[in-house]
N, C-alpha and C positions, 0 to 999 in steps of 0.2 A: 533643619533636616529632622524628620521624625525619628525618634529613637525606637528600636525594636522592643517590644514588650518582653519583660523577663519571663523565662521559662517557669511554668507552674509546677511546683512540687507535687508529685503524684499523690502524696499523703493528703495534701490540702486541696487537691483538685475538686472543685464544688460538684462536678458531675459524678465523680467517683463517690464522694461522701454522700450525695443524694441517693445514689444507687444502693449503697450499704445501708443507709437509714431506712430506705423503702423495705428492704428485706428484714432488717432488725426489728422494726416495729410490728411486723407480722409474724414473728417467731411465736408459734403457739405454745411451746414448752420444750424442755430439753430432751424428751424421751427419744424422738427420732434421731437426734444428733448424738445422744449418748449411745444409741444402738450402732450408728455408723462409725463413731469413734471406737467403740469396742471392737467392731469388725476390723477396722484398720489395725488396731493394736494386736489382735489375734493373728491376722494374716501376715503381719510384719514382725511378729514376735517381740513387740515393744511393751514396756510396762505402763506407759502413759500415752494418752492421745487426747486431743481436744479439737473442737471446732470453734473458731473465733471469727467475729465480724468486726472489721476495722472501720469505724466511722471517723471520729477525731481521736479515738483511742481504741485499743483492742479489748473487746468484750467477749468473754467465754459464754457460748450458748449451748454447749454440750461437751461431754468428755468421758474419759475412761481412766480409772486409776487416779482420780483427782481427790484431794481432801474435801471434806464437806464445806460448803459455802463458796467454793470457787466458781461454780456455774452461776452466771448472772453478774459476776463482777469482772474487774479488769484482769487481763492475762499478765500478772506481775512477773511470772517466771520467763515466759517466752515472748513477751511483747516486742522486744528488740528483734527477735527472729522474724516475727510476723511483719514488722515494719519493713524489714529488708525484702521479704517476699513481695509485699505490696508495691514497694518502690521498683523492684526489678521485674515484676510480673512473670516470674518463672519459679520453678521448684528450687528449693534450697536443701542440699544434702551436706550435712556436716558430720564426718566420721568422729571427729574429736574436736570440740569447740575450744579446748585448752590450747590446741595447736594453731588456732586461727587468731591472728593478731587483732582482727576487727571484733572478735567475740570473746576473747580470753578474759577481758576485764569485767565482763558482766557479772553481777552478783550471783545470778543463777548458775553461772559456770564456775566461779571461784568457790561457791558453796558445795559444788559437786552434784547439784540436783539435776542439771542439764549438761550432759557431755556429748552424747550422740543425738543428733536432731535431723529429722527429715520432714519437710513441709511442702505442700503443694498449694498453689493459689486457687482461691474460689473466684471464678470469673462469671459474672452475671450475664444474663441474656443480652445486655447492652454492651458487653465486651469489657466491662470495668472490673478490676480486681477489688473485691469487697471483703476479703478475709483470707483465712488459711485453714487447711486441715493438716494437722501435724502430729507426729509421734516422736517420743524422745525417751531417753534412758540415762541413768547416771553413770553408765559405763560406755567406753568407746566401742564402736562397731563400724564395719564397712558396709556401705549401702551399695547395692547392685543397681544396674539400669532397670532390671525388672521390678525392683522395689519402688523406684521412682515412678515407673509407668503404672504400677498397681495403685499407688497413692493418688496419682493424677486421675485414674478412673474413679476411685472412691470420691475424690473431690467433685467430679462431675455429678455423682449421685447426690452429694450434699447440696450442690447448687440446684439440682432438679427439685430436691425436697424444699429448699428455700423458695424457689420460684413457684412451686405448687402451693405452698402456704400463702404466698402473696396473692396468687390467683384466687385461692379460696376466699381470702379476706376481701379481695376486690368484688367477688361475686356476692358475698354477704352484704357488703356495703351497698352494692347495687340493689339488692332485694330490699334493704332497709329504706333506701331512697324511694323505691317503688311503692312501699307501704305508705310512706309519708305523702307521696303524690296522690295516691288513691284517697287518703284521708282528706286531703285538702282540695280535691277536685270537686267540681259541681255535681251534686247528687240530686237527681230528680225525684219528686214525690208524686205518687199516684194513689188513687183510692177507687176501689170498685164497690159500688153499692149493690149488695145482693138483693135488696128488696125491689129495686126498680131496674136493675141491670144497667145502670149508667156508670161509665168510667170517667174519672176526672184526672187530668194531667196538669201539673203546675208548669210554670214557664221553663224551668230547667229540664223537666221531663220532655216537654215539647221540643226544646232546643236539641235534645239528643237526636231527634228525627229531622232537625233542620227546619222546623216550622215554628210560628209564633204561638205562644200560649198566653194564659192557660186555655185548656180545651175541655169540653164536655162531650164525651163520645157515647152515643146511644146504640150504635150498630157495631157490635164487637166483631162480627164476621167481616164487615167491610174494613174495619181497622186492621185486622190481621192480614187481609189480602193486600192492603195498600202500604202498611208500615212494617210488616214483619216478613222476613224471607220465607218463601214457601216451604223450604225444607225444615223450618223450625216451627211451623204451625202445630204439628202434632205434639211437639215437646211442650209448647206453651199450654195447650189444652190439658195435657196429661198432668203437668205440674199443678195447675189450678184444681183439677179434680181430686188429686191426692191430698192437697191442702185442705179442701173442704170436707173430704171424707175421713181424713186422718187427724194428726195432731194439730193441724192448722198452720204449719210452716210451708211457705211458698218460696221456691228458689228455682230459677231457670236462667240459662245463658242462651241468648238468641241474637240473631243478626237483624239489625234495624235497617230499613231502606230509607236512606237519607234523601232529603228533598233535592240535593245536588246530584243525585244519581249514584252516590257511593254507598257502600255497605259498611255499617258500623257495628262493631260487636258490643253487646250490652249484657249486663248482669242485673237481674231483677230479684229482689228479695221482698217478702211480705209476710204478714201474719193475719190470720182470721180474727176479727174483733166481734165479740158477743155483747148482747145487751144485758140488762139486769135480769132477764129471765133465762139467760144462757143461750139465747137464740143467735145464730150466726147472722150478722147484719151487714157486715162489710169486710173487705180485705184491704189493709193499709200496707203500702210498700214503697220501696225506693228503686230507682234505676240509675245505673252508672255506665257511662261510655268507657269501656275498657279496651277500645281499639288500640290506643297508643300504649296502654299498659301491656296488652298482649304482644304488640310489636317489640316493646322493650324487653319483655320476658324472653321472646324468641331470640332477640339479639344477645341477651345475656346467656341464654342456653347455648347459642352458637359460640359465644366466647368460651364457655366452659368446654364445649366440644373441641374447640380449637386448641385450648390449653392442654386438654387431655391428649389431643392428637400430637401436639408438639412434644409433650412429655413421652408419649409412647414411641414416637419416631426417634427422639433423642436416645432412648434406651436401646432401641433396635440398631440405630446407627453405631452406637458404641461397640456393638458386637459384630458389625459387618467386616468382612475380610476381603472384599473386592469392590471396585467402583460399580460393577453391574448390579450388585446387591443394593448399593446406595440408591440407584435410580428407582428400583422397585419399592424400597422402604419409603422414600420421599413421596412417591405417588400416593401412598396411604394417607399421608398428611394433606396432600393437595386435594384429595377426594372430598374433604370437608367443604371445599369451595366449589364442588361440582365439577372438578377438572376431568377431562377425558383421558389425558395421559401426561407423561413427563419425560424428560431426558436429562442426562448428566453429561456435560462436556468437560473433559479434563485435559489440561495442557500436558503434553508428554515430554517437554523439554527440547524438542527438535523443531519447534515452529508449527506443529500440527496439533489438532484437537482430536481426541478420541471420544466419540459420542456414543454413550450407552443409552439405549432406548428402553423405556418401560413398556409394559403391556399396553396395547392400544396402538401406539406408534409403531412398536416392533412388529405387531401383526400386520399392520397396513403396509409397512415397508417390505416385509417378507413376501406378502401376496404380490406386490408390484414387481419384486425381483423375480419371483417364480414365473410370473406372466411374461416378463422380458427375458427369461432364461439367463439370469445373471446370478453368479454365486456371491453370497454375502459373507463377510468375515464372521467367524464364530463369536468373537469377543466384542468388538466395537467397530463403528463406522469411522473411518479416518477422513477428516476434512481439512482443507487449507484454512489457515488463520487469516481471514480477510474481513472486509467490512460489508459484505454483500447480504448477510443474513443476521437476524438478531442474536442467534446463538454465538457466532463468532465475534460480533461487535461487542456484546456485553463482556465476553471473556477478555477481549483485547483492550478495551478502553475503560472497563470498570464501571460502566453506566447501566443503571436499571432501566429496562424498557417494558412498558405496559401498553398493550394495544387491545382495546375493548372489542374491536371487530376487525375483520380482515382488511377492510378499506384503509383503516388507519395504518396497519402494518405495511400495506403496499405503497401508501404514500411516502413512507420513510425508506422502505426497502422494496424496490420494484420486483425483485426476484421472488418475493413472497407470494405474488399472484400465481406463479407456477407451482411453488412448493405448497402453498396453502390449499390449492385446488387438488393437488395430488394426494395430500395427506388428510383432506377433509377438515382443515382447521378453520376456526372462526376468530377466536381470541387467543392471545399468546402473551405470556410474561417471561422475560429473560432477565435473570438477576445474576450479577457477577459473584463468583466465589473468591473471597479474599481472606487471608489471615495475616494480621499485622502488616497490611499494605502489600502483601505478596500475592500476585494473581495466580489462581489455581485453575480457573475455568469458568463455567457458567451453569446455572440451574434453570431449566426451561420447563414451564408448565403450559399445557395447551387445553383449549376447550373446543368442542364441536358445535357450540352455540355462542352467540354474542355474550360478553360478560363484562359488566361495568365493575371497576375495581373500587370498592369502598375502602375507607381507611383501615377497617378491621382486616379486610382481605390482604392489603399490603403488609400489615403488621405480621399476619400469619406467614405470608410468603418470605418475609425477611427473617423471621424466626427459623423457619425451615432451612433457609439458605445458610444462615449462620451455623446451624447444627451440621449441615452437610459439609460446609467448608472445613469445620473442625475435623470431621471424619475423613475427608479427602486428605487434609494435611497429615492426619495420623497415619493413614494408609501409605501416603508418600514417604513419610519418615520411616515407616516399617520397611517399605520397599528399598529405600536408600540404605537402611541399616543392613538388610539382607543382602543387597547388592555389594555393599562394602565388605561384608563377611565373605561372600562368594569370591569377590575380587582378591581378597587377602588369601583365601584358600587356594585360588588359582595361581596367584603369584608365588605362594609357598611351594605349590606343586612344580611350577616352572623352575624355581630356584633349586628344588630338590633334583629335578631332572638335569639341570645344568651341573649341579654338584656331582651327580652320578656319572654324567658324561665326562666331567673333568677327572673323576677318579679312574674311570675306565681308560681314558686316553693317556693318563699318566702312569698307569699301572704296568704297562708293557711297551717294549719298543718293536714288537712284532706287528707289522701293519695288518696282516690278515686277522690276527687275534683281536687287535684294537677295534677294527671296524665291524667284525662279527658281533662283539659284545655291545658296541654302540648301536647297531641295528636292533638288537634285542631290547635296548633301553628306549629307543625312539618309539617302538611299537609295544604296547598300545597307547603310550602316554600322549603321542602327537598324531598318530594316524592308525588306520587299520592295517596297512602294510607299507613296506618301504624297501628301497634298494640304494646301494652306494656304488658308484663307479669312480675310477681314478684315471688320470691321463698317463699314458706311457711316454717314453722319451720321444717317440715318433709322433705323438699327439693323438694316438688312438685311445678310445675309452675302453677300459678293462673292468669287467665285473669283479667285485671283491666281497660284497656282503649283501644280504637280503633277510627279511623277516616278515612274518604274518602273525596277526593276533591269534589266529587259529593254527596251532602247530601242524594240523593235518593238511593245511593248504600251503605250507612252506615250499613244497616241491613245485606248486603252481607258480609261485613267485620266481623260483629259480628258473623254470622254463621260460617265463617271460623275460627275465633279465638276460638269459643266454640269447634269446631271439632278438631282444632290443639291441644289444651291443653288436650283434652280427648284421642286422638288417635295417637299422634306423636311418632315416634321412636327415638332411641338415636342418629340417624344420622340427625335428624331435626336441622336446623340452630339454633333454640332457645336453644336446649339442648347443641349443640356444643359450642355456645358462652358462656352460663352460666357455662359450664364445663371448658373451656379453659381460659375464661376471655379476649379473643382477638376478635376484630371486624372480621366479615366475609363478604367479598365483593363477590357478585355473579353477574358478568356482564351479564350472560346469564343463565336463568333457563331452564334446559333441563328436558325431561320427566323422564329419569332414576333417577335423583336426587329427583324429586318430588315423584316418586314411592317409593324410599327408605325411604323418610322422612315421608310419609303418607301411610302406608300399606293398609288402607281401601279405596276402590274405591270411596265410597260416600264422604269421607273426601277430596279426591283429586278433586272431582268434585266441591266441595264448593270453593276450591282454584282456579281452572281453570275458574270458572265463573267470577273471578276478572281480568283475562287476564294479569297476571304478566309476564314481560319479563326479568326484572333484580331486584335484591334485595340487601339490605344492613342491616345487623343486628349488633348492638353494645351492649356491656354489660353495665348494671347499676352497678357501682362499688362504694363501700364505705369502707374505712378502710382496703383496700386490699382484700375485699371479694365481690364476685359477688352475687348480690341480685335480679337480674332481667335482662331483655333484652328489647331493643327497636328495632322493626323490621320495615323496610320501603321497599316499592316496587313501581316500575314504570312500566307503560305500554310501548308499542312499540313506541308511539309517543314521549314520553319524553326521552327515552333512558337510558343507565346506569348512575349511580351517578358519578358526577365529583369529582376530588380530593378535591376541596373546600367543596363540600357537605359531603364527607366522613369525613373530618376533623371536620366540624361543628357538624355532627351527633355524633361523638365520644365525643366531648366536652359536647353536650347536655346530652348524656348518663352518663357522669361523674357527671355533676351537678344534674341530676335527681337521680342518686344513692345516692349522699350526702343528697339531700332533702328527699328521701325516708327513708334513715337511720335515719335522724333527726325526721321525722314523726313517725317512729316506736318507737324510744326512747321516743318521747313525749307521745305516746299512753301507753307505758309501765309505764312511770312515772305518767301519769294521772291515770291509773288503780291503781297503788300503792298508789298514793295520795288520790284517792277516798276511798280506803279501810282504809287508815290511818285517813282520815278526819272523816269518819263515826264512826271509833272506838273511837274518842275523843269527837265528838259532839253527846252526848247521848240524848235519848228522855227525855223530862221533866217529873218531878213527877206529881201526881194528888192528891194534898193535899185537905183536907176539906176546904170549904169556898172560894176557888178561882180556876180560870182556867188559865193554863199557855200554851202558844203557842210559838214555836220557828221556826225561819227560818234561813237558811244559803245559800247565793248565791255567788259562786266564781266569780272572775274576768273573763273577756272574753278571756284574753290572759294568756298563761302559764298553769301549772298544777293546778288542783283544790285543792290547799292547800295553806294556808297562815297563817297570824298571828291573824286573827279575831277569836274570840271564845265566847261562852256563857256557862252558867252553872246554874242549879237550883237544890236545894236539901232541904230536911227538917231536921232541927236540932233535936236533941233528945228532946228538950223542946217543939217542935211543930211549931216553927217559920219557915217560908219559906225564905231561903237565895237565892237571885237572883244575878247573876254576869255576867258582859259582859266586854270584853276587846279587845285590839288591840295591838299586839306586833309590834314595829317599824320594817318595812321590809315586803317583800312579796315573800318569797322563803322558801326553806326547812329549813333554819336556823331559820327563824321566826317561822315556824311551830313547830320545835323542842322546841324552847323557850316557845311557847304557851302551848305545852303539859306539860312542866315542871311547868310553873306558874299556870296553871289550876289545876294540881295535888296538888301543895303546898297549893293553896287557899282552895281547898276542904278539905284537911286535917286540916288546921288551923281553917277554919270556922266551921267545924263539931265538932272538938275536943275542941276548945277553948271556943266557945259560946260567944265571945266578940262582941262589937258593930262593925258596918261596918268599922269605922275608925280604930279600933283596929285590925281588920282582915287585912286591907290593910297595916297597919304599920308592922304587923308581917310578912306579905308576903314580904314586901320590905326588911326587915332585913334578912329573910331566903334566899331570892334570892341573896343578897349581900354576905351572909356567905357561900353559896354554889357556889359562883362565876359563876352565870348564865350569867353574862355579857350581859344583855338585858335590853332594856327600853320598857315600855308599858304604855298605858293608860287603865284605868279600872273604872268601877262603881260597888260597892258592896252594895246591898240593903237587908234589912230584912223586911219581911211583917209579922206584928204581929196582930193577931185577938183578939179583946177585951182586950186591954193592961191594963185597969183599971186605966187610968190616967185622968179620967174625960171626956173622949170622948164617953162614953157609949159603945154600940156595934160596934161603928165605928172602922174599922181597921186602923192601923198606919203603915206608910212606913218610915223606917229610912234608910238613905243612905249616902255614902261618895264617893267622886270622886277623882281619881288620873289623873287630866288633860283630862278627857274624856268628850265627848258631854253630856250635862245634860239630864236626863230622861224627858219625856213629859207625862203629866197627862191629861186624857180625863175624865171629870166629867159627870155624867148623865145629859142629856139635851144638849150634844155636846159642852160644854164649855171646851176649851183646854188651858192648861197652861204649859209653859216650866219651869221645876223645876231647875231654875238657881239661885244659891245662890249669884251670883255676883262675887265671887272670887273662884278660883279653886286651889286645892292643886297640888303639883308637880307630875310629872309622876313617875311611879315606876322605880327604877334603877338610880335615880339622887342623892338623899340625904336621906338615910334610917333614919337618926336621926331627920329629920324635923317632927313636930307633924302634925297629920291629923284631920280633922273636920267632925263631924256627923251632918246630917240635918234630919228633920222629917216633915211629914205632915199627916193629916188625910185623909182617903179614905172612902167616903160613899159607900154604896152598889151600885154596878153597875159601879164603877169607873174603869178606865183602865189606866195602867201605861205601857209606851213603852220605853224599853231600846234598844239602837242601836249603831252600830259603824259608824265612820265618812263617810264610803263609801256610806251610804244612802243619805246623805245631801250635800256632797262635791264632786265636780269633776272639770275638767279643766275649763269649761265654767260657773262655779257657785261657789261662795265662801260659807263659812260655814253659815253666817247669812242668805243669800238668800235661801240656801237649807233648813235651819231650818224653815224659814217662809213658804216655799212650803210644808214642812211636816205638819206644823200646819194647813194649809189650807186643806190638804188632810184628816187629822184627823177630822176636823170640818165637812167634807162631809161624811166621812165613819164611824164616831165614834159610831153610834148605830148599826152597822152591827155585826153579829156574829164574834167572835174573829179571827177564821181562815180566814174568808172572808175579814175581816178588814186588816189583815197582807198581804194577797195576793193583795188586791186593792192598798195598800200603796206601796208595792214593784213594782207593775205594773206601777204606775205613777212615782215613784221616781228613780227606777233603770233602766237605759236605756241600750239597746244593745251596746256593745263596751266599757262598763265601765272598768276602769283600776284598780279598788280596790274591794276587797271582801266586802260583807255586812253580818253582823250578826244581828239578830233581835230577841228580847225577849219581849213578851207582857203578862201581867198578868191582869186578871179582877176579881175584888172582887164580890162575890155573896152575 
């Protein structure tokens, strides 16, 4: 079994080495490459630059910032870098070679001479990497993508300079060979005897005319008529007359009529010979057939013109910014071959070819389209990628196609009979555009006459094709990079939109506020205008929000949304989406659909005033149920929604659905909580001898239910029992525990008639026995009128505290005192066996006692002591106000918006 041949190292590839040597031996000197190196160093801000050609070793052919003697020798410092570029065939950017394990050990790196390095490959016309253009510095630096692109463009200029030098050398060599050929060719000798008028031709001179010699010609006029082209007779006679009348030098170029019927170009030179008396006696001369030499010279000149055309086209292609420009530029090169026009077909990645026509073909196609009254695309003609025509075939299969006449093309591609006749084509060349084996399209050149393809013609076409392929690849890379940047920007915008939507939807539990703000975010980010509807319990759609990018037209959207919800049919997009739960994309809104969706003419007119051309409606979904719809619309200028906008709108709808569901649940919970709270926080009694006022303010966040509570009732003996407490926690569990503790305390206080400490102790034991598993703070107080303990008619307040903020007493005359005994008993639910303590004080008529929960005096930015001091200050200011007004003023000062804890307040004033 034959063994596969081992892979050839790129460095040792004989074709690559030959290509490098071909350019190296033709290097005329370092000046041009020093200049290009210096330009690279200046543009990139580098201290050193060099151009090297890599044959079997790396040779410096030009540089900037290099020590004397480096140019012309080996690239000792950067040879390893160049070797890597040649092997990999792509640019090498090294910000810090010391950090690269593959380079850190190089002597140039360890010595600190080469730290930052940027090199671009020099790719010859044959596609071989023959060297490198590099810049480097002894300090690290970051190379940008633009730096790499700039160096690659300069590398193209270096290659162009190298190829041009090689072309010049080739032309010089050709001219030298031409001189040798002329020297070695047969030279005919002729002699004209002035004395007798006889002309003598030797054998070689006669052979120039295709006849046997030697000859002796006596009739010069007959000789001119038979052997010299008629157009050259005057030139021959004039040259001879001037030689005889002047210095005696004869020279003329004339066309000889060959015996075989062909015309041969000749050059004749001679000199007048004088006798010993100085008389002119003869003219002696030579004749050379220069027909082949002239043809060779013409070919060489054509080669020069072609090389110049390729170089010019390459320079212009490097600056092209669009495929349409490439077609026109390439035509300038093809015109060297007498081409009529050209076309550039570029694969667009979707299985289609975008054909860009140059002048000639473009004019013909435009004229035919105008005659047929067909509109042509402005940019390119899009064709299917099939095998029916040379353009598509070359792009698809990578095969070069050359047809010298239309019959050849039709024999291979029958459709060319129709196409060729329509476009006036006779000959065609279709060459595939490829870079590193990757198909990019095809380059097509056409002639309006038959055209035989010589080897030089094919070489020129392939050179042009290679340059065009590189430019197409460059433009595609730039487009892909620009598309990637645009896609990233669009993705960032979508992410920002989703982040803004999430912030809005989580910033409030008010449904109307949420959706109003959401509509303002959706417009104009996703559409020109939008609306949001939600389903009611009965399934009807209710308008909740709308927006327009033009604030002056917001009212028009509102009118349409009102009309829509009132008069839309089951075929309306809002109903379809809420019924199916799937997004509905309408790239084009037609009159029939609008009529089916809005049966009433007036409703349709409200929509048409907004001039919608396309629409997108997405469902608001939560827990698998559609609870509304978000509709967006665009005018003609913006166009249909993009896939990215559709995806983003669906996600916004999903998030809005979840937020809407959460807000609805919150409203339901809030309503339930409000009912539960009011059922447990009853109105205070109106006993004789005192006035009682209560207040309850829920926290700003969450349902209006929590663990704060108050109570007041009259014992059978007439004493008034006051209670306030706060169950640990702020949720439905705290509320449930609060209800149970409040009910137990009421029962124990009313039935037992014990002191406040006894009531709290009994409550603690009952809660433990009933396994309430809750902790709470509380104050229980008893207000006794005329207790008979030596205080006269003065009322007495007895109280006991279970870790709760102490009551505050406001005496007549605005003297305020905190009833703090110094030590507090344990919270309820900690240790039911611990004894509890009663406290008492007298209350003159007009005294006010304030019981409250910690939410009144404590918050994030204020501790309990500071809050209590603020409360005392408020009571000193408001103490003489009516009790209702006093409570409201205190709450207005102490309870701020955004508070995170409930507040219960119970105030009693002795009359």
